[in-house]
Every structure is written in C-alpha cells, then in structure tokens.
N, C-alpha and C positions, 0 to 999 in steps of 0.2 A: 603650674605646668608651663614649660618654656615653649618657644615657637617651634622647635624641631619636633617636640612631642605632639603638638597640635597638628602640624602638617602630616605627621605619621598617622595619627588617628583619622584625619580627614581622608587620607589616601586609603586607609583600611575601609572606611565607610563607602568610598567610591567603588572599591573592589567588590564589596558586598553587594552594592546595588547592581554592578555589572553582572555579577554571578546570578543574582536574582532575575535579571532581565534575560540572560542566556538560558536559565532554567525554564522560564516561561516560554521562550522561543522553541526550545527542544520539546516541551510538552505539546505545544501547538503543532509542531511538525509531526510528532508521533500521532496525535489525534487525526491530523489530516491524512497521514499515511494509512491509518486504520480505516478511515472513511473511504479513501480511494480503493483500498483492497476490497472492502465490502461491496462498493459499487461495481468493481470489475468482476467480482465473483457473481454478482447478480446478473450482469450483462452476459457473462459466459454461460451461466445456467440457462438463461433465456434462449441464447443462440443454440446451445446443444439440445435443449428440449424441443425446439422447433425443428432441428435437423432430424431428430428421432421420428417426428411426425411425417417428415418427407420420406417417401418410399421410392427407392430406385428400382426400376425393372430392367434386368439384363437377361436377354435371351429367355424371357418368360419366367425367370426366377426372381422372386421378391427378396431384395436384400435390405436389411435394416441394421443400423449400427447397434451393437450390443450396449447394455448399460455400462459395462466395464470400459468399452471404447469411449463412450461419452464422458465418463468420469476421468479417464486418462487425458482426453482432449481438454476437458475443463481445467485440470491441474496444470497441464502444459501451457494453456492460454494464460492463466493467472500468473504462472511463473514468468512467462515471457513479458507480460505487461509490467510486472514488478521489476524485472531486470531493466526494462527500458526506462521506467521511472527512476530507478536508482542511478542510472547512467546520466540522467539529466538533473 
C-alpha cells in the first residue's frame, strides 16, 4: 500500500470517528431535550393543578377553571417553553 492510500484510509478513519462523536452528541442532546420536556410538563402540571384548587370569588359567584382550560394552558405552556429552548 502506498503513502497516498495510507493517508486516504487514515482520513476515512478520522471521518468515521468524527461521525461517531457527532452521533453520540446528537443522542445526548435528544436525551437532554426529552428530559427537559418531561420536567417542564411536570412543572406545568403542578402549577395548573394548584390553580384549579384556587377558587376565585367574583360577585358571589365561584369560578373554577375547567379541566379543558387547564389542559389547554398546560399545552400552551409546554409549547412556549420548548420554543424558548429551541431558540437558545
């Protein structure tokens, strides 16, 4: 094998190693994103469930957020958090 072939093979090995490292970084990033999404969903669920427990009295009428309102709020909050994370 001549020197040009050896250099070519060495470069291929370097590229394979770089691709392997990038693949590991992408997997780690995806794992982190999944973990962050789960934490955000947990935080939002806690905040919306506590807001359901809070009852607002307006002119003697008891007003409670509906489950649909809470679910919508939760979805919007998670979406907003994910958008902010993706921008950074």
